[in-house]
NUNUGU-30302 format. One record per atom (N, C-alpha, C): residue number from 1; x, z, y. Coordinates in steps of 0.2 Angstrom, whole numbers, m for minus. Each point is the difference from the previous one (the first is absolute). Example, Ala and Ser with C-alpha at 12.3 -4.5 7.8 and 13.67 -1.06 7.14 Angstrom:
<sites>
[1,[66,39,m28]]
[1,[m4,0,6]]
[1,[4,0,6]]
[2,[m2,m4,5]]
[2,[4,1,6]]
[2,[m4,3,5]]
</sites>
This chain:
<sites>
[1,[176,60,153]]
[1,[6,0,m3]]
[1,[3,m7,m1]]
[2,[5,m2,2]]
[2,[3,m7,m1]]
[2,[3,0,m7]]
[3,[0,m7,m2]]
[3,[2,m1,m6]]
[3,[8,0,m1]]
[4,[3,2,m5]]
[4,[7,0,0]]
[4,[3,m5,m6]]
[5,[3,m5,1]]
[5,[2,m4,m5]]
[5,[6,3,m4]]
[6,[m1,0,m7]]
[6,[5,2,m5]]
[6,[3,m5,m4]]
[7,[7,0,m1]]
[7,[2,m5,m4]]
[7,[4,4,m6]]
[8,[0,m4,m5]]
[8,[4,3,m6]]
[8,[4,m5,m3]]
[9,[5,2,m4]]
[9,[5,m4,m4]]
[9,[1,3,m6]]
[10,[0,m4,m6]]
[10,[1,4,m6]]
[10,[7,m3,m3]]
[11,[4,4,m3]]
[11,[6,m1,m3]]
[11,[0,2,m7]]
[12,[0,m3,m5]]
[12,[0,3,m7]]
[12,[m6,1,m3]]
[13,[m1,5,m5]]
[13,[m6,1,m3]]
[13,[m2,8,2]]
[14,[m7,1,1]]
[14,[m2,6,1]]
[14,[1,4,m6]]
[15,[2,7,1]]
[15,[0,5,m6]]
[15,[m6,5,1]]
[16,[m4,0,m5]]
[16,[m6,5,1]]
[16,[1,6,m4]]
[17,[m3,5,3]]
[17,[0,7,m4]]
[17,[m6,0,m4]]
[18,[m2,6,m3]]
[18,[m6,0,m4]]
[18,[m6,m1,3]]
[19,[0,2,7]]
[19,[m6,m1,4]]
[19,[m1,m7,3]]
[20,[5,m4,m2]]
[20,[0,m8,3]]
[20,[2,0,7]]
[21,[4,5,3]]
[21,[3,0,6]]
[21,[6,m3,0]]
[22,[2,m5,4]]
[22,[7,m3,1]]
[22,[5,5,2]]
[23,[5,1,m4]]
[23,[4,6,2]]
[23,[8,m3,2]]
[24,[0,m7,1]]
[24,[6,m2,2]]
[24,[m1,m4,6]]
[25,[m4,2,5]]
[25,[m1,m4,6]]
[25,[4,3,6]]
[26,[1,m3,5]]
[26,[4,2,5]]
[26,[m3,m3,6]]
[27,[m2,5,5]]
[27,[m3,m2,7]]
[27,[6,m1,4]]
[28,[0,m6,3]]
[28,[6,m3,4]]
[28,[m3,m2,6]]
[29,[2,4,6]]
[29,[m2,m2,6]]
[29,[5,m4,4]]
[30,[m2,m7,1]]
[30,[5,m4,3]]
[30,[0,0,7]]
[31,[m3,4,4]]
[31,[0,0,7]]
[31,[m4,m6,3]]
[32,[1,m1,6]]
[32,[m4,m5,4]]
[32,[2,m7,m1]]
[33,[5,m1,m2]]
[33,[3,m8,0]]
[33,[0,m2,m8]]
[34,[m1,m6,m1]]
[34,[1,m3,m7]]
[34,[m7,2,m3]]
[35,[0,0,m7]]
[35,[m5,1,m4]]
[35,[2,4,m6]]
[36,[m5,1,m5]]
[36,[1,3,m6]]
[36,[6,m3,m4]]
[37,[1,m6,0]]
[37,[6,m3,m3]]
[37,[7,3,2]]
[38,[0,3,5]]
[38,[6,3,1]]
[38,[3,5,m4]]
[39,[m4,3,m5]]
[39,[2,4,m5]]
[39,[5,m3,m4]]
[40,[1,m6,m1]]
[40,[5,m4,m3]]
[40,[7,3,2]]
[41,[1,2,6]]
[41,[6,3,3]]
[41,[2,6,m4]]
[42,[m4,4,m3]]
[42,[2,6,m4]]
[42,[m2,m2,m8]]
[43,[m1,m6,m2]]
[43,[m2,m1,m7]]
[43,[6,2,m4]]
[44,[6,m1,2]]
[44,[6,1,m4]]
[44,[1,7,m2]]
[45,[m3,5,4]]
[45,[0,7,m2]]
[45,[m5,3,m4]]
[46,[m5,m4,m1]]
[46,[m6,2,m4]]
[46,[0,m2,m7]]
[47,[m1,5,m4]]
[47,[m1,m2,m8]]
[47,[3,5,m4]]
[48,[0,0,m6]]
[48,[3,5,m5]]
[48,[7,1,2]]
[49,[3,6,0]]
[49,[6,2,1]]
[49,[3,m2,7]]
[50,[m4,m1,5]]
[50,[2,m2,6]]
[50,[m2,6,5]]
[51,[2,m1,7]]
[51,[m2,5,4]]
[51,[m7,2,1]]
[52,[m5,m5,0]]
[52,[m7,1,0]]
[52,[m2,m1,m8]]
[53,[0,4,m4]]
[53,[m1,m2,m7]]
[53,[m7,2,m3]]
[54,[m2,m3,m5]]
[54,[m6,2,m3]]
[54,[0,0,m7]]
</sites>
């Protein structure tokens, strides 16, 4: 099996449930170009009372 690089980017503070699972995470697939920093393109619609709320 070949290795698969995984990138991640954090915005804000994780919100944990009673079992300490993060419940405000978003899986963002950025495609083949760029890097995980491309999530900044949708940053303005992420957050409380926004399109992708938590």
